[in-house]
TIMI-2910 file (N, C-alpha, C, CB; in pm, 1 decimal, decimal comma, always signed):
<rs>
+----------+----------+----------+----------+----------+----------+----------+----------+----------+----------+----------+----------+------+
!      n_x !      n_y !      n_z !     ca_x !     ca_y !     ca_z !      c_x !      c_y !      c_z !     cb_x !     cb_y !     cb_z ! resn !
+----------+----------+----------+----------+----------+----------+----------+----------+----------+----------+----------+----------+------+
!  +1406,9 !   -812,5 !  +6085,8 !  +1274,1 !   -805,2 !  +6028,0 !  +1272,6 !   -713,2 !  +5906,6 !  +1173,5 !   -757,4 !  +6131,9 !  Met !
!  +1348,6 !   -606,7 !  +5905,6 !  +1346,5 !   -512,7 !  +5795,4 !  +1402,2 !   -576,3 !  +5667,8 !  +1425,8 !   -387,7 !  +5831,7 !  Ser !
!  +1498,4 !   -670,4 !  +5682,5 !  +1549,9 !   -739,3 !  +5563,9 !  +1440,2 !   -823,1 !  +5498,6 !  +1670,1 !   -828,6 !  +5601,2 !  Lys !
!  +1357,8 !   -883,1 !  +5580,9 !  +1248,7 !   -965,0 !  +5527,7 !  +1143,9 !   -877,7 !  +5458,0 !  +1183,0 !  -1046,7 !  +5640,8 !  Arg !
!  +1116,8 !   -762,7 !  +5510,3 !  +1019,3 !   -671,8 !  +5451,2 !  +1072,4 !   -621,4 !  +5317,2 !   +988,8 !   -552,9 !  +5546,8 !  Val !
!  +1197,6 !   -580,0 !  +5314,9 !  +1257,8 !   -531,2 !  +5191,1 !  +1262,8 !   -642,9 !  +5087,5 !  +1399,4 !   -475,8 !  +5217,5 !  Ile !
!  +1300,1 !   -763,0 !  +5130,7 !  +1304,1 !   -877,4 !  +5039,6 !  +1163,9 !   -908,5 !  +4987,3 !  +1363,9 !  -1001,2 !  +5110,3 !  Thr !
!  +1064,5 !   -901,8 !  +5070,9 !   +926,1 !   -925,8 !  +5029,9 !   +878,2 !   -821,1 !  +4929,7 !   +834,3 !   -926,7 !  +5152,0 !  Gly !
!   +912,6 !   -696,4 !  +4955,6 !   +872,7 !   -588,9 !  +4864,5 !   +940,4 !   -606,2 !  +4729,3 !   +907,3 !   -451,2 !  +4924,2 !  Ile !
!  +1071,3 !   -633,7 !  +4730,8 !  +1144,5 !   -654,0 !  +4605,6 !  +1093,2 !   -775,9 !  +4529,2 !  +1293,8 !   -669,7 !  +4634,0 !  Leu !
!  +1061,9 !   -881,4 !  +4601,1 !  +1007,1 !  -1001,4 !  +4536,9 !   +869,4 !   -973,0 !  +4477,8 !   +998,4 !  -1117,5 !  +4637,6 !  Leu !
!   +789,5 !   -895,3 !  +4547,2 !   +657,5 !   -857,8 !  +4495,2 !   +670,9 !   -772,9 !  +4369,2 !   +577,0 !   -781,4 !  +4602,1 !  Ser !
!   +762,9 !   -676,7 !  +4373,1 !   +786,3 !   -594,8 !  +4254,4 !   +834,4 !   -678,9 !  +4136,8 !   +887,8 !   -485,4 !  +4285,0 !  Leu !
!   +922,3 !   -773,3 !  +4164,3 !   +970,9 !   -862,9 !  +4059,2 !   +856,7 !   -944,9 !  +3999,7 !  +1079,5 !   -956,3 !  +4114,6 !  Leu !
!   +768,5 !   -994,0 !  +4082,4 !   +653,5 !  -1071,3 !  +4034,2 !   +559,0 !   -983,6 !  +3951,7 !   +577,6 !  -1133,9 !  +4152,7 !  Leu !
!   +539,0 !   -861,8 !  +3994,8 !   +452,0 !   -769,3 !  +3920,7 !   +512,1 !   -738,9 !  +3783,8 !   +430,7 !   -637,8 !  +4000,5 !  Ile !
!   +642,8 !   -712,1 !  +3780,3 !   +709,5 !   -684,8 !  +3653,0 !   +705,3 !   -806,2 !  +3560,4 !   +854,6 !   -642,8 !  +3677,3 !  Leu !
!   +725,4 !   -923,5 !  +3613,9 !   +718,6 !  -1045,3 !  +3532,3 !   +576,6 !  -1067,8 !  +3478,6 !   +764,0 !  -1167,6 !  +3614,9 !  Gln !
!   +478,3 !  -1039,1 !  +3563,2 !   +339,3 !  -1053,9 !  +3518,7 !   +310,0 !   -957,3 !  +3405,0 !   +241,4 !  -1030,1 !  +3635,5 !  Ala !
!   +360,3 !   -834,9 !  +3416,9 !   +342,3 !   -737,4 !  +3308,3 !   +412,1 !   -784,8 !  +3181,5 !   +396,3 !   -598,9 !  +3349,8 !  Gln !
!   +529,5 !   -843,5 !  +3195,9 !   +605,7 !   -890,1 !  +3080,4 !   +533,5 !  -1002,9 !  +3007,9 !   +744,2 !   -936,2 !  +3123,7 !  Leu !
!   +470,8 !  -1092,1 !  +3081,1 !   +409,0 !  -1208,7 !  +3017,9 !   +260,7 !  -1190,6 !  +2988,1 !   +427,1 !  -1328,7 !  +3105,5 !  Trp !
!   +189,9 !  -1109,5 !  +3065,6 !    +44,9 !  -1100,8 !  +3049,5 !     -7,9 !   -960,1 !  +3026,4 !    -20,9 !  -1157,2 !  +3169,1 !  Phe !
!    +74,0 !   -857,6 !  +3036,3 !    +28,2 !   -719,2 !  +3027,5 !     +7,0 !   -673,3 !  +2884,5 !   +126,5 !   -628,2 !  +3095,0 !  Gly !
!    -16,7 !   -544,3 !  +2871,3 !    -45,8 !   -483,7 !  +2741,4 !    +73,9 !   -491,4 !  +2647,1 !    -87,9 !   -338,6 !  +2759,7 !  Arg !
!   +193,2 !   -479,6 !  +2696,2 !   +312,9 !   -488,2 !  +2613,5 !   +382,4 !   -622,0 !  +2628,5 !   +408,6 !   -376,8 !  +2648,2 !  Gly !
!   +305,8 !   -727,5 !  +2652,3 !   +364,6 !   -858,7 !  +2678,4 !   +429,1 !   -917,0 !  +2553,0 !   +258,3 !   -954,4 !  +2731,7 !  Ser !
!   +514,5 !  -1014,3 !  +2573,5 !   +583,6 !  -1077,6 !  +2461,3 !   +487,2 !  -1142,9 !  +2361,8 !   +681,1 !  -1181,5 !  +2513,1 !  Leu !
!   +385,9 !  -1219,5 !  +2407,1 !   +291,1 !  -1274,8 !  +2309,0 !   +214,9 !  -1166,8 !  +2232,4 !   +192,1 !  -1365,8 !  +2378,9 !  Pro !
!   +180,8 !  -1058,5 !  +2300,4 !   +110,7 !   -948,2 !  +2235,9 !   +199,5 !   -883,0 !  +2130,9 !    +65,8 !   -844,7 !  +2339,7 !  Asn !
!   +326,6 !   -864,5 !  +2162,1 !   +420,9 !   -805,0 !  +2067,1 !   +436,5 !   -895,8 !  +1945,7 !   +558,4 !   -780,2 !  +2134,0 !  Val !
!   +447,8 !  -1026,0 !  +1967,3 !   +458,0 !  -1121,4 !  +1856,0 !   +334,9 !  -1115,6 !  +1766,4 !   +476,9 !  -1264,0 !  +1909,2 !  Arg !
!   +218,5 !  -1106,2 !  +1827,8 !    +94,4 !  -1096,9 !  +1751,2 !    +91,0 !   -967,8 !  +1669,2 !    -27,4 !  -1103,5 !  +1845,3 !  Gln !
!   +132,3 !   -858,5 !  +1728,2 !   +134,8 !   -730,0 !  +1657,1 !   +236,0 !   -733,0 !  +1542,7 !   +168,5 !   -615,3 !  +1754,4 !  Met !
!   +349,3 !   -800,3 !  +1562,5 !   +448,7 !   -811,6 !  +1455,2 !   +392,1 !   -891,4 !  +1338,0 !   +577,8 !   -878,0 !  +1507,6 !  Gln !
!   +315,5 !   -995,7 !  +1367,4 !   +250,0 !  -1073,1 !  +1261,5 !   +151,3 !   -987,9 !  +1183,3 !   +178,2 !  -1194,1 !  +1320,8 !  Gly !
!    +72,3 !   -908,3 !  +1255,3 !    -22,1 !   -818,7 !  +1188,5 !    +51,1 !   -714,9 !  +1103,5 !   -111,2 !   -748,6 !  +1291,9 !  Lys !
!   +163,5 !   -665,0 !  +1156,9 !   +242,1 !   -565,9 !  +1083,8 !   +297,3 !   -624,8 !   +953,9 !   +356,8 !   -513,8 !  +1171,3 !  Leu !
!   +347,8 !   -746,8 !   +958,9 !   +398,2 !   -811,9 !   +837,7 !   +287,4 !   -833,6 !   +735,4 !   +463,4 !   -945,3 !   +872,5 !  Glu !
!   +169,3 !   -873,6 !   +783,3 !    +55,2 !   -894,6 !   +694,3 !    +12,3 !   -763,4 !   +628,0 !    -62,6 !   -955,6 !   +772,1 !  Glu !
!     +4,6 !   -657,6 !   +707,3 !    -33,8 !   -527,8 !   +651,9 !    +73,3 !   -472,6 !   +557,8 !    -60,2 !   -428,3 !   +764,7 !  Leu !
!   +198,6 !   -498,9 !   +587,6 !   +306,4 !   -455,3 !   +498,1 !   +296,2 !   -526,3 !   +363,5 !   +444,2 !   -482,1 !   +562,0 !  Ser !
!   +263,7 !   -654,5 !   +366,0 !   +246,2 !   -729,1 !   +240,2 !   +128,2 !   -672,7 !   +161,1 !   +224,3 !   -880,3 !   +268,4 !  Ala !
!    +19,2 !   -639,8 !   +229,8 !    -95,8 !   -580,8 !   +162,1 !    -60,4 !   -444,2 !   +104,1 !   -214,4 !   -568,3 !   +258,7 !  Gln !
!    +18,9 !   -366,7 !   +177,2 !    +60,9 !   -235,0 !   +127,3 !   +149,4 !   -248,6 !     +4,4 !   +135,1 !   -157,2 !   +236,6 !  Asn !
!   +239,8 !   -346,4 !     +3,8 !   +325,4 !   -367,6 !   -113,3 !   +241,2 !   -405,5 !   -234,9 !   +430,3 !   -477,0 !    -84,9 !  Arg !
!   +142,2 !   -492,7 !   -216,0 !    +54,9 !   -531,9 !   -326,9 !    -25,7 !   -411,9 !   -376,8 !    -40,1 !   -645,8 !   -283,4 !  Ala !
!    -75,4 !   -330,4 !   -285,0 !   -151,3 !   -211,0 !   -324,5 !    -61,0 !   -110,8 !   -396,4 !   -216,2 !   -144,8 !   -201,1 !  Ala !
!    +64,6 !   -100,0 !   -353,4 !   +158,0 !     -8,1 !   -418,5 !   +187,6 !    -52,8 !   -561,1 !   +288,4 !     +1,8 !   -338,1 !  Gln !
!   +201,5 !   -183,7 !   -581,4 !   +224,3 !   -236,0 !   -716,7 !   +104,9 !   -203,4 !   -805,4 !   +249,1 !   -389,2 !   -713,5 !  Val !
!    -15,3 !   -222,3 !   -753,5 !   -137,2 !   -191,5 !   -829,7 !   -146,9 !    -41,9 !   -858,5 !   -262,5 !   -238,9 !   -753,0 !  Glu !
!   -113,9 !    +40,6 !   -759,6 !   -116,2 !   +186,1 !   -780,1 !    -15,7 !   +228,0 !   -887,1 !    -86,1 !   +259,6 !   -648,2 !  Asn !
!   +102,3 !   +169,2 !   -884,5 !   +203,1 !   +201,6 !   -985,6 !   +155,4 !   +162,3 !  -1125,2 !   +335,7 !   +131,1 !   -953,5 !  Asp !
!    +89,9 !    +45,4 !  -1133,3 !    +38,1 !     +0,2 !  -1262,9 !    -69,3 !    +95,9 !  -1314,6 !    -19,1 !   -142,8 !  -1251,5 !  Arg !
!   -159,1 !   +136,9 !  -1225,9 !   -265,1 !   +229,6 !  -1266,5 !   -208,2 !   +366,6 !  -1303,6 !   -368,4 !   +244,4 !  -1154,2 !  Leu !
!   -108,7 !   +412,4 !  -1230,3 !    -47,1 !   +541,3 !  -1262,1 !    +20,8 !   +535,7 !  -1399,1 !    +55,2 !   +581,0 !  -1153,0 !  Ala !
!    +85,5 !   +424,0 !  -1429,6 !   +148,3 !   +409,5 !  -1561,4 !    +42,4 !   +408,4 !  -1671,7 !   +232,9 !   +280,3 !  -1567,3 !  Ala !
!    -69,5 !   +342,8 !  -1644,3 !   -177,7 !   +338,3 !  -1743,5 !   -234,9 !   +479,0 !  -1768,1 !   -290,2 !   +242,2 !  -1696,4 !  Glu !
!   -254,4 !   +554,5 !  -1661,1 !   -305,2 !   +692,1 !  -1675,5 !   -205,2 !   +777,5 !  -1752,7 !   -333,4 !   +755,4 !  -1536,4 !  Val !
!    -76,6 !   +763,8 !  -1719,5 !    +27,6 !   +839,9 !  -1788,7 !    +29,2 !   +805,1 !  -1937,8 !   +166,2 !   +812,1 !  -1725,6 !  Arg !
!    +16,2 !   +675,6 !  -1970,2 !    +12,6 !   +634,4 !  -2110,9 !   -108,4 !   +692,9 !  -2182,8 !    +10,7 !   +481,7 !  -2121,6 !  Asp !
!   -221,9 !   +695,8 !  -2113,8 !   -341,7 !   +751,4 !  -2176,6 !   -328,3 !   +901,2 !  -2199,0 !   -464,5 !   +722,5 !  -2091,2 !  Leu !
!   -265,9 !   +970,7 !  -2103,9 !   -248,2 !  +1114,9 !  -2119,6 !   -148,4 !  +1145,9 !  -2230,3 !   -201,9 !  +1177,8 !  -1988,1 !  Lys !
!    -37,0 !  +1074,8 !  -2229,9 !    +66,5 !  +1101,6 !  -2329,0 !    +33,4 !  +1039,8 !  -2464,4 !   +200,1 !  +1049,4 !  -2279,9 !  Glu !
!    -37,7 !   +929,9 !  -2464,2 !    -66,1 !   +858,0 !  -2587,2 !   -189,6 !   +907,0 !  -2659,5 !    -80,9 !   +714,2 !  -2558,1 !  Gly !
!   -246,0 !  +1019,4 !  -2620,6 !   -367,0 !  +1069,9 !  -2682,7 !   -342,8 !  +1103,3 !  -2829,6 !   -417,7 !  +1192,8 !  -2607,8 !  Leu !
!   -227,7 !  +1155,9 !  -2860,6 !   -195,0 !  +1185,5 !  -3000,1 !   -191,9 !  +1059,6 !  -3084,4 !    -61,3 !  +1256,7 !  -3009,2 !  Gly !
!   -138,7 !   +952,6 !  -3028,6 !   -133,5 !   +826,0 !  -3100,4 !   -274,2 !   +770,7 !  -3123,6 !    -48,5 !   +724,5 !  -3023,1 !  Met !
!   -358,9 !   +781,9 !  -3023,2 !   -496,6 !   +734,8 !  -3036,6 !   -568,3 !   +816,2 !  -3144,4 !   -572,0 !   +745,0 !  -2901,0 !  Val !
!   -547,6 !   +947,8 !  -3144,3 !   -610,9 !  +1034,1 !  -3243,4 !   -561,9 !  +1000,3 !  -3384,4 !   -582,8 !  +1181,9 !  -3211,3 !  Glu !
!   -432,9 !   +977,6 !  -3398,3 !   -377,1 !   +945,1 !  -3529,9 !   -434,1 !   +813,8 !  -3583,1 !   -224,1 !   +936,6 !  -3522,4 !  Glu !
!   -443,1 !   +713,4 !  -3495,0 !   -500,9 !   +584,9 !  -3536,7 !   -647,3 !   +601,5 !  -3575,1 !   -487,4 !   +480,2 !  -3424,5 !  Lys !
!   -722,2 !   +678,0 !  -3498,7 !   -864,4 !   +698,2 !  -3527,5 !   -881,2 !   +769,9 !  -3661,6 !   -932,4 !   +779,1 !  -3414,0 !  Ala !
!   -795,2 !   +865,5 !  -3690,0 !   -804,7 !   +937,8 !  -3816,7 !   -768,7 !   +847,9 !  -3934,7 !   -713,6 !  +1060,6 !  -3814,7 !  Arg !
!   -659,3 !   +774,8 !  -3923,6 !   -613,0 !   +696,8 !  -4038,5 !   -694,9 !   +569,7 !  -4059,6 !   -466,9 !   +660,6 !  -4020,7 !  Ser !
!   -730,3 !   +501,2 !  -3953,7 !   -799,3 !   +372,5 !  -3968,9 !   -950,8 !   +386,1 !  -3972,2 !   -760,3 !   +279,9 !  -3856,7 !  Glu !
!  -1004,4 !   +482,2 !  -3899,3 !  -1149,7 !   +493,7 !  -3888,9 !  -1206,7 !   +615,0 !  -3961,9 !  -1189,1 !   +500,1 !  -3744,7 !  Leu !
!  -1120,9 !   +701,4 !  -4010,1 !  -1168,5 !   +818,4 !  -4082,7 !  -1238,3 !   +919,8 !  -3994,8 !  -1260,6 !   +776,0 !  -4191,1 !  Gly !
!  -1201,8 !   +926,6 !  -3868,7 !  -1266,3 !  +1022,0 !  -3777,1 !  -1210,0 !  +1161,6 !  -3801,2 !  -1245,5 !   +979,6 !  -3628,3 !  Met !
!  -1294,9 !  +1261,9 !  -3777,8 !  -1254,5 !  +1401,1 !  -3794,4 !  -1291,3 !  +1479,0 !  -3669,1 !  -1320,8 !  +1464,0 !  -3919,7 !  Val !
!  -1222,2 !  +1590,5 !  -3648,7 !  -1253,2 !  +1679,1 !  -3536,9 !  -1372,7 !  +1765,6 !  -3574,5 !  -1130,5 !  +1767,3 !  -3499,2 !  Lys !
!  -1436,0 !  +1825,7 !  -3475,8 !  -1545,7 !  +1918,1 !  -3508,8 !  -1492,4 !  +2034,3 !  -3593,5 !  -1613,5 !  +1972,2 !  -3378,7 !  Pro !
!  -1575,5 !  +2083,3 !  -3684,6 !  -1541,6 !  +2193,5 !  -3775,7 !  -1426,2 !  +2158,6 !  -3869,4 !  -1506,0 !  +2317,6 !  -3695,8 !  Asn !
!  -1409,6 !  +2031,9 !  -3898,7 !  -1305,8 !  +1987,4 !  -3990,0 !  -1373,6 !  +1921,1 !  -4109,2 !  -1205,9 !  +1889,8 !  -3919,7 !  Glu !
!  -1315,5 !  +1935,3 !  -4224,8 !  -1371,0 !  +1872,0 !  -4344,2 !  -1277,3 !  +1760,3 !  -4385,2 !  -1390,6 !  +1975,0 !  -4460,4 !  Ile !
!  -1334,6 !  +1641,8 !  -4407,0 !  -1255,5 !  +1525,9 !  -4444,9 !  -1258,2 !  +1511,2 !  -4597,2 !  -1308,6 !  +1397,3 !  -4375,4 !  Phe !
!  -1140,9 !  +1507,8 !  -4656,1 !  -1130,4 !  +1491,2 !  -4802,4 !  -1046,5 !  +1367,3 !  -4826,8 !  -1066,7 !  +1618,8 !  -4873,0 !  Ile !
!  -1100,3 !  +1275,9 !  -4906,8 !  -1027,3 !  +1154,3 !  -4939,3 !  -1005,8 !  +1149,3 !  -5088,2 !  -1102,1 !  +1028,7 !  -4890,3 !  Gln !
!   -886,6 !  +1116,9 !  -5128,9 !   -856,7 !  +1107,4 !  -5271,3 !   -781,3 !   +979,9 !  -5297,9 !   -776,2 !  +1228,8 !  -5319,8 !  Tyr !
!   -787,6 !   +933,1 !  -5418,9 !   -716,3 !   +810,7 !  -5456,5 !   -629,6 !   +838,4 !  -5579,0 !   -816,3 !   +694,3 !  -5485,0 !  Ser !
!   -527,6 !   +759,8 !  -5597,9 !   -432,6 !   +777,8 !  -5709,5 !   -462,9 !   +683,0 !  -5823,8 !   -288,7 !   +756,4 !  -5661,7 !  Asn !
!   -581,2 !   +658,1 !  -5864,4 !   -614,7 !   +566,2 !  -5973,5 !   -612,1 !   +633,7 !  -6104,6 !   -748,3 !   +504,9 !  -5952,9 !  Lys !
+----------+----------+----------+----------+----------+----------+----------+----------+----------+----------+----------+----------+------+
</rs>
């Protein structure tokens, strides 16, 4: 009789473990679903990183390129800084 009890207990434990594997919180379908979500979020993160890199490059260009913007504004538009006097002369 004790062999039958032990066999019954072991079989019950095996069924419980299998149920957890297929239907529990860490089940195979649940893991597959989470992996799909992870891949989707990773793709979104890569796209956001590309956009962040582009914006960071644009900010860096604006910070470093300020001298170029000022030079163009002075030569093409005749802009002057405060407390500066603009003198234009021609060689005619």
